[in-house]
KOLGU-636993 format. One line per 2 residues: number of its first residue (from 1); their letters; for each residue x, y, z of C-alpha. Coordinates in Angstrom, 2 decimals. Example, Ala and Ser with C-alpha at 12.3 -4.5 7.8 and 13.67 -1.06 7.14 Angstrom:
2
1 = AS = 12.30,-4.50,7.80  13.67,-1.06,7.14
END
This chain:
456
1 = MA = -8.02,-8.81,9.11  -9.30,-11.35,11.94
3 = GI = -5.99,-13.02,11.72  -4.97,-9.76,13.05
5 = GF = -8.36,-9.26,15.94  -7.11,-13.17,16.54
7 = EL = -3.30,-12.18,17.63  -4.08,-9.93,19.32
9 = RK = -6.76,-10.99,21.23  -3.97,-13.48,22.21
11 = IL = -1.36,-10.66,23.78  -4.02,-9.01,25.53
13 = SR = -5.08,-11.79,27.58  -2.15,-11.53,29.95
15 = DS = -4.07,-8.38,31.44  -0.84,-7.09,32.02
17 = YT = 0.74,-3.22,30.96  3.54,-4.69,29.34
19 = AT = 1.21,-7.20,27.30  -1.67,-4.42,26.19
21 = LK = 1.91,-1.67,25.21  3.06,-5.36,23.81
23 = AY = -0.49,-4.85,21.79  0.06,-0.74,20.71
25 = LY = 2.57,-1.66,19.31  1.87,-4.77,17.26
27 = AG = -0.76,-2.88,15.85  1.21,0.00,14.74
29 = LI = 4.03,-1.94,13.36  1.06,-4.09,11.33
31 = SS = -1.59,-1.09,10.79  1.75,1.40,9.11
33 = GP = 5.16,-0.67,9.38  5.01,-1.37,5.85
35 = WV = 4.22,1.77,4.88  6.26,3.58,6.32
37 = LS = 8.73,1.39,5.76  7.82,1.92,2.27
39 = II = 8.42,5.46,2.69  11.96,5.58,4.99
41 = SV = 13.34,3.68,2.07  12.66,5.67,-0.74
43 = ML = 13.18,9.10,1.07  16.95,6.81,2.34
45 = IG = 17.33,6.45,-1.89  17.15,9.60,-2.34
47 = IL = 19.40,11.10,0.19  22.16,9.17,-0.26
49 = SL = 22.28,9.55,-4.05  23.03,12.95,-3.19
51 = GV = 26.06,14.04,-4.77  25.47,10.72,-7.33
53 = VV = 22.81,11.24,-9.23  23.49,14.84,-10.57
55 = PE = 21.82,16.79,-11.37  19.70,17.11,-8.19
57 = LL = 16.74,16.72,-10.59  16.84,13.40,-11.62
59 = IR = 16.77,12.75,-7.75  13.27,14.71,-7.75
61 = QF = 12.43,12.66,-11.49  12.82,9.54,-9.83
63 = LV = 10.68,10.56,-6.75  8.14,11.87,-8.65
65 = SV = 8.14,8.61,-11.10  7.23,6.41,-7.24
67 = TY = 4.96,8.67,-6.63  2.95,8.48,-9.37
69 = LM = 3.01,4.73,-9.48  2.28,4.75,-5.25
71 = AF = -1.15,6.43,-6.86  -2.27,4.78,-9.60
73 = SL = -1.50,1.39,-8.97  -4.10,1.84,-5.51
75 = VL = -6.97,3.71,-7.87  -5.86,0.49,-10.35
77 = TG = -6.79,-2.51,-8.10  -7.90,-0.15,-4.59
79 = GL = -11.66,-1.47,-5.99  -10.28,-5.08,-7.05
81 = QL = -8.59,-5.25,-2.49  -12.41,-5.15,-1.48
83 = FF = -13.97,-8.11,-3.85  -11.40,-10.13,-3.62
85 = TR = -10.80,-9.92,-0.27  -14.60,-9.99,0.35
87 = FI = -14.31,-13.41,-1.69  -11.23,-15.10,-0.04
89 = SD = -13.39,-14.36,3.38  -16.48,-16.65,1.94
91 = RL = -14.39,-19.20,0.85  -12.25,-19.54,3.85
93 = FE = -15.69,-19.22,5.80  -17.12,-21.88,3.45
95 = NN = -14.20,-24.50,4.64  -12.54,-24.23,0.56
97 = AE = -8.87,-23.27,1.17  -8.65,-25.23,-1.77
99 = MI = -9.94,-22.66,-4.05  -7.71,-19.81,-2.84
101 = LP = -4.39,-19.87,-4.41  -6.12,-20.96,-7.98
103 = NL = -8.23,-17.84,-7.63  -5.23,-16.30,-6.33
105 = LG = -3.53,-16.60,-9.31  -6.08,-15.81,-11.00
107 = VL = -6.42,-12.39,-10.82  -2.55,-11.54,-10.37
109 = TL = -2.58,-13.04,-14.00  -5.99,-11.08,-14.83
111 = VT = -3.91,-7.80,-13.07  -0.83,-8.38,-14.86
113 = LV = -2.34,-8.03,-18.01  -4.62,-5.05,-17.49
115 = SG = -1.64,-3.30,-15.56  1.03,-4.17,-18.39
117 = IS = -0.87,-3.09,-21.33  -2.55,0.09,-19.73
119 = GA = 0.99,1.07,-18.62  1.84,0.69,-22.10
121 = LL = 0.48,2.08,-23.60  0.71,5.37,-21.43
123 = MG = 3.97,5.82,-21.16  3.90,5.07,-25.49
125 = FL = 1.53,7.79,-26.06  2.17,10.55,-23.71
127 = FN = 6.04,10.29,-22.05  8.95,10.94,-24.46
129 = EP = 11.40,9.46,-21.85  14.44,7.08,-23.09
131 = FV = 13.21,3.32,-23.71  14.31,1.88,-20.51
133 = YR = 12.93,4.82,-17.99  9.60,3.46,-20.23
135 = VL = 9.92,-0.36,-19.64  11.28,0.23,-16.45
137 = MV = 7.74,2.31,-14.87  5.68,-0.28,-16.79
139 = AN = 6.92,-3.14,-14.85  7.50,-1.29,-11.72
141 = FV = 3.15,-0.72,-12.44  2.55,-4.48,-12.96
143 = VL = 4.38,-5.75,-9.63  3.68,-2.53,-6.91
145 = CN = -0.13,-3.89,-8.36  -0.01,-7.27,-7.10
147 = LW = 2.06,-6.90,-4.13  -1.50,-5.12,-2.89
149 = LV = -3.62,-7.65,-3.79  -1.09,-10.39,-2.00
151 = II = -0.55,-8.60,0.30  -4.15,-8.83,1.60
153 = FL = -3.52,-12.37,2.42  -0.68,-12.13,5.18
155 = SG = -3.83,-11.05,7.73  -4.62,-14.43,7.42
157 = MK = -1.51,-16.25,8.44  -1.06,-14.52,11.21
159 = AY = 3.06,-14.97,10.47  3.44,-11.46,11.59
161 = NR = 6.64,-10.93,12.65  8.00,-13.26,9.41
163 = IL = 5.81,-10.24,6.95  7.71,-7.80,8.93
165 = LV = 11.48,-9.83,8.50  11.04,-10.51,4.99
167 = MA = 9.29,-6.79,4.54  12.61,-5.21,6.33
169 = LG = 14.54,-7.99,3.98  12.74,-6.63,0.99
171 = YA = 12.92,-3.66,1.50  16.67,-3.23,2.78
173 = LM = 17.41,-5.37,-0.19  16.10,-2.05,-2.60
175 = VF = 17.81,-0.28,-0.20  21.22,-1.46,-0.95
177 = CA = 20.81,-2.38,-4.89  19.50,1.72,-5.19
179 = LL = 23.65,2.48,-3.97  25.16,-0.33,-6.39
181 = LR = 23.00,1.02,-9.17  22.78,4.65,-8.23
183 = PY = 26.19,5.51,-11.31  22.86,5.03,-13.64
185 = KV = 20.93,7.51,-12.12  17.43,7.54,-12.18
187 = NG = 17.12,3.87,-14.65  19.65,2.62,-11.83
189 = LM = 17.33,3.80,-8.67  14.23,2.46,-10.71
191 = LA = 15.83,-1.08,-11.18  16.38,-0.67,-7.22
193 = LL = 13.15,-0.17,-6.95  11.50,-2.53,-9.03
195 = VG = 14.29,-5.14,-7.74  12.63,-4.47,-3.68
197 = HS = 9.46,-5.12,-4.59  9.43,-7.66,-6.24
199 = SL = 11.19,-9.78,-3.88  9.11,-8.28,-1.56
201 = LF = 6.34,-10.06,-4.50  7.73,-13.71,-4.58
203 = MY = 8.62,-13.58,-1.07  4.83,-13.72,0.29
205 = LY = 3.72,-15.61,-3.26  5.35,-18.43,-1.65
207 = DI = 4.15,-17.99,1.77  0.70,-18.36,-0.63
209 = LR = 1.70,-21.81,-2.34  3.01,-23.17,1.33
211 = EY = -0.26,-21.79,3.46  -2.73,-22.96,0.51
213 = PA = -1.98,-25.84,-1.15  -4.22,-26.61,-4.53
215 = KT = -5.45,-29.60,-7.23  -5.92,-26.29,-9.99
217 = LV = -3.25,-24.33,-11.17  -5.51,-21.24,-12.02
219 = AF = -9.06,-19.83,-11.72  -11.70,-17.86,-12.85
221 = DF = -14.54,-18.01,-9.58  -14.71,-14.64,-8.35
223 = CK = -16.26,-13.99,-11.87  -18.78,-15.98,-11.02
225 = RR = -21.59,-13.22,-10.22  -22.96,-15.50,-7.53
227 = LV = -19.30,-15.76,-5.76  -18.71,-11.28,-5.37
229 = FP = -20.49,-8.05,-4.04  -19.60,-6.40,-7.18
231 = SL = -20.14,-3.05,-5.51  -17.29,-3.72,-3.63
233 = LF = -15.33,-2.70,-6.70  -16.64,0.59,-6.76
235 = TG = -16.73,0.45,-3.48  -12.34,0.17,-3.39
237 = FA = -11.39,2.23,-6.59  -14.35,5.45,-4.91
239 = YN = -11.76,5.29,-1.77  -8.71,5.09,-3.20
241 = AG = -9.29,7.70,-6.09  -10.94,9.96,-3.06
243 = VW = -7.21,9.77,-0.67  -5.63,10.90,-4.23
245 = VD = -7.90,13.02,-6.77  -6.63,16.32,-4.19
247 = KF = -3.53,15.44,-4.99  -3.95,15.18,-8.77
249 = LF = -5.65,18.10,-8.55  -3.24,20.36,-7.17
251 = WY = -0.21,18.03,-9.55  -1.89,18.85,-12.79
253 = NP = -3.06,22.78,-12.25  -0.74,25.06,-13.74
255 = VT = -0.03,27.32,-10.45  0.50,25.04,-8.47
257 = SD = 2.57,22.60,-9.25  5.82,21.80,-11.46
259 = AV = 6.54,19.63,-14.42  9.49,17.09,-13.55
261 = IG = 9.52,14.21,-16.42  7.54,13.50,-19.44
263 = PL = 3.66,14.81,-18.41  4.04,13.51,-14.91
265 = RT = 4.07,17.53,-12.30  4.20,17.85,-8.29
267 = SL = 3.49,20.66,-6.28  5.51,21.01,-3.30
269 = LY = 3.12,23.92,-2.03  0.80,20.59,-1.49
271 = DL = 2.88,17.76,-1.40  5.70,18.40,1.69
273 = PI = 3.22,18.92,4.56  0.67,16.50,4.33
275 = FL = 3.83,13.56,3.73  4.36,14.71,7.17
277 = AY = 0.56,14.92,8.18  0.27,10.52,7.38
279 = LS = 3.30,10.37,9.95  1.14,10.57,12.68
281 = VI = -2.27,8.53,12.00  0.01,6.00,13.03
283 = PG = -1.08,6.07,16.94  -4.61,6.06,15.97
285 = MA = -3.60,3.21,13.57  -2.41,1.42,16.06
287 = VF = -5.68,2.43,18.38  -7.90,1.32,15.30
289 = LV = -6.72,-1.77,15.27  -6.75,-2.87,18.75
291 = RI = -10.37,-1.66,19.14  -11.77,-2.81,16.57
293 = ET = -10.75,-5.84,15.96  -10.35,-7.41,19.47
295 = DF = -13.35,-5.77,21.40  -15.45,-4.68,18.76
297 = AE = -14.59,-8.39,16.03  -14.89,-10.10,19.83
299 = TY = -18.94,-8.62,20.30  -19.56,-9.35,17.17
301 = EK = -18.89,-12.41,16.94  -20.37,-13.70,20.33
303 = LY = -23.88,-12.02,19.03  -24.43,-13.05,15.67
305 = SA = -23.45,-16.74,17.08  -25.97,-16.87,19.48
307 = IR = -28.55,-14.95,16.45  -27.40,-18.78,14.53
309 = GG = -27.73,-20.76,18.22  -32.07,-19.64,19.10
311 = ET = -30.12,-17.82,22.43  -33.21,-16.21,24.49
313 = LK = -33.76,-12.84,23.06  -33.20,-11.06,26.49
315 = HI = -29.29,-11.93,25.95  -28.67,-11.51,22.72
317 = FF = -29.73,-8.00,23.49  -27.85,-7.73,26.34
319 = LK = -24.31,-8.89,23.64  -26.02,-5.80,21.21
321 = DQ = -25.62,-3.62,24.16  -21.97,-5.53,24.80
323 = MV = -21.41,-4.12,20.88  -22.85,-0.83,20.99
325 = LA = -20.84,0.29,23.65  -17.75,-2.01,21.97
327 = IR = -17.86,0.74,18.99  -18.30,4.10,21.40
329 = QG = -15.37,2.75,22.92  -13.26,2.15,20.06
331 = IF = -14.93,5.31,18.43  -13.75,7.49,21.37
333 = EI = -10.79,6.19,21.99  -9.12,6.61,18.11
335 = FK = -10.72,10.22,19.00  -9.08,10.93,22.32
337 = VQ = -5.35,9.61,20.92  -5.22,10.90,17.80
339 = GI = -6.52,14.10,18.62  -4.08,13.69,21.76
341 = TV = -1.18,13.91,19.53  -3.10,16.40,17.39
343 = VL = -2.08,19.12,20.03  1.78,17.70,20.37
345 = LF = 2.06,17.76,16.42  0.01,21.27,16.14
347 = LW = 2.25,22.09,19.75  6.29,20.97,17.89
349 = AP = 5.29,21.96,14.40  7.06,25.18,14.18
351 = SL = 10.97,22.87,15.76  9.49,20.28,13.83
353 = LE = 9.85,22.36,10.56  13.29,24.02,11.27
355 = FL = 14.32,20.96,12.22  14.09,19.71,8.67
357 = GI = 14.53,22.14,7.52  11.27,23.72,5.84
359 = SK = 9.47,26.90,5.75  7.38,28.41,8.21
361 = HY = 4.58,29.40,5.22  4.37,25.56,5.32
363 = LP = 2.18,25.92,8.82  -1.78,26.78,8.00
365 = LF = -1.49,23.60,5.94  0.45,21.35,7.93
367 = YV = -2.48,21.70,10.79  -4.90,21.44,8.30
369 = DL = -3.51,18.65,6.18  -2.95,17.36,9.83
371 = IG = -7.12,16.91,11.18  -7.69,15.56,7.79
373 = VS = -5.65,12.90,8.21  -7.07,12.48,11.17
375 = IQ = -10.63,12.41,10.23  -9.34,9.77,7.46
377 = VL = -8.42,7.69,10.85  -12.16,7.61,12.26
379 = FM = -13.43,7.34,8.29  -11.80,4.00,7.94
381 = AL = -12.61,3.12,11.49  -16.53,3.67,10.35
383 = LN = -16.03,1.75,7.09  -14.83,-1.37,9.18
385 = VF = -17.71,-1.23,10.99  -19.92,-0.80,8.37
387 = FY = -18.35,-4.29,5.88  -19.29,-5.96,9.46
389 = LD = -22.16,-5.00,9.34  -22.18,-6.26,5.50
391 = KR = -23.83,-2.54,4.21  -21.58,-2.05,1.59
393 = DL = -24.49,0.28,-0.22  -24.03,2.64,2.79
395 = VA = -19.63,2.03,2.06  -20.64,3.12,-1.32
397 = QL = -22.39,6.31,-1.56  -20.63,7.92,1.45
399 = TG = -16.93,7.03,-0.15  -18.53,8.03,-4.03
401 = LF = -19.46,10.93,-1.36  -16.03,11.01,-0.74
403 = LV = -14.60,11.19,-3.44  -17.13,13.30,-4.92
405 = LN = -17.00,16.06,-2.25  -12.59,16.09,-2.09
407 = AL = -13.11,16.76,-5.75  -15.56,19.71,-5.88
409 = LT = -14.13,21.22,-2.72  -10.66,21.02,-3.46
411 = LL = -11.57,22.86,-6.56  -12.89,25.16,-4.74
413 = SQ = -10.28,25.37,-2.57  -7.94,26.53,-5.47
415 = YL = -9.86,29.23,-6.87  -10.55,30.39,-3.08
417 = GP = -6.87,30.33,-2.96  -3.27,29.30,-0.64
419 = SW = -5.28,30.48,2.70  -7.62,27.88,1.35
421 = FG = -5.77,24.92,0.65  -6.03,21.92,2.41
423 = YG = -10.13,21.94,3.64  -11.17,20.73,0.17
425 = FC = -10.28,17.27,1.43  -10.11,18.23,5.71
427 = VS = -13.82,19.26,4.99  -14.59,16.16,3.16
429 = LF = -14.17,13.62,5.12  -15.10,15.55,8.11
431 = VV = -18.83,15.64,6.04  -18.83,12.22,5.57
433 = VM = -17.63,10.47,8.77  -20.14,12.81,11.10
435 = LG = -22.83,10.58,8.29  -21.15,8.33,8.77
437 = LY = -21.38,8.76,12.48  -25.64,9.36,11.86
439 = QL = -26.36,6.46,9.80  -24.58,4.34,12.19
441 = TK = -26.90,5.12,14.76  -29.14,4.03,12.54
443 = TL = -28.05,1.36,12.02  -27.57,-0.31,15.58
445 = EN = -31.06,1.37,16.83  -32.66,-0.30,13.93
447 = LE = -30.34,-3.66,14.11  -32.79,-6.00,15.52
449 = YE = -35.42,-5.52,12.84  -32.66,-5.37,10.09
451 = TF = -31.29,-8.84,11.55  -34.83,-11.01,11.66
453 = ML = -36.43,-9.51,9.06  -34.08,-8.67,6.31
455 = GR = -32.64,-12.04,6.77  -29.48,-10.09,7.35
END
């Protein structure tokens, strides 16, 4: 994320209200723009298909298929995203950019094989749907798995306007293709999805090929133990699995879900409130990027440059205090902005649900989910700080605990009844954030000892 930090610092250096507003808008677009565009595009496809794709159950089958594709692709590649991001960051730090493109093509080859084989096996053994649908599901799954890995390069290329433009064009193409292919029902919509995401994948690959030229075509250096950190594989998997595990438990509880297509199930009771709640994190994500990736990142760089450069202990202590202050201010500002957002949505929720034509019976779960996703923004900020401080083991423990707690507490909430739905997700995040804050305090208190005595 350092590339984003550089761009935001450049905007904020103008020191005006307009520049500050531009920085926050920019951060909001970069952090939330991609998934907001994807959500809007998929939902727009569903809306435009009404009356053309009949019965309406077919549209629901398309939307549920997309949800499962997103979930499984993120869980499958989550560990590899973190693992490979660190590998690339270390190579850039070493000024060894020639290794980047060959290893990207190497990891994409590996991901294509794993996702293709696993997807084909699942479609072959668990689905009895038409052959074309199964082929499109596997193709979409492979493309999405590759796309998540390519996206990690985007912040490093710093061409944010082009990145957002390409993303807008890709999703516009998806919607346009869906309009043309609506008569072919679910298969037509799935083909439109494939065209949109494939266009994004290949346009971004083209940019990466220009940015990181290399003499070797394919390499697998990321498999060498001395160049990587295997704990990141678990961390990425645990975080993504933790985010989705409560949804899976509601989807596959017969009491809270319905079968939609093949073995794919959905829980309208649980999915709709949390979907709406996730849209509320845009302000918090913007603050998260601006504060953590500018103020904190800048003080962090100054501190460790001073340590490497042999500055006086007094100066190092001063810089450490500045970094601690930046962390506190960043977390407080995220809490403040996201808290205001939650309060406003609490007040507007009845009118909002009425405007969207959603029953007010969803209000209690919507309130709980609003708090849960807001805590998740804080959790992401804490994990980001721990990654800067190279606390990989601690991050692995927190994400693993989040996965286990979310699963167990969600099962407990299902046992207790509808009044407790959503509390598993919310309480599990609250626990790991409290533990994270405690561990962050301890880490900052012992920072000098760990830096000088443990070689961190």
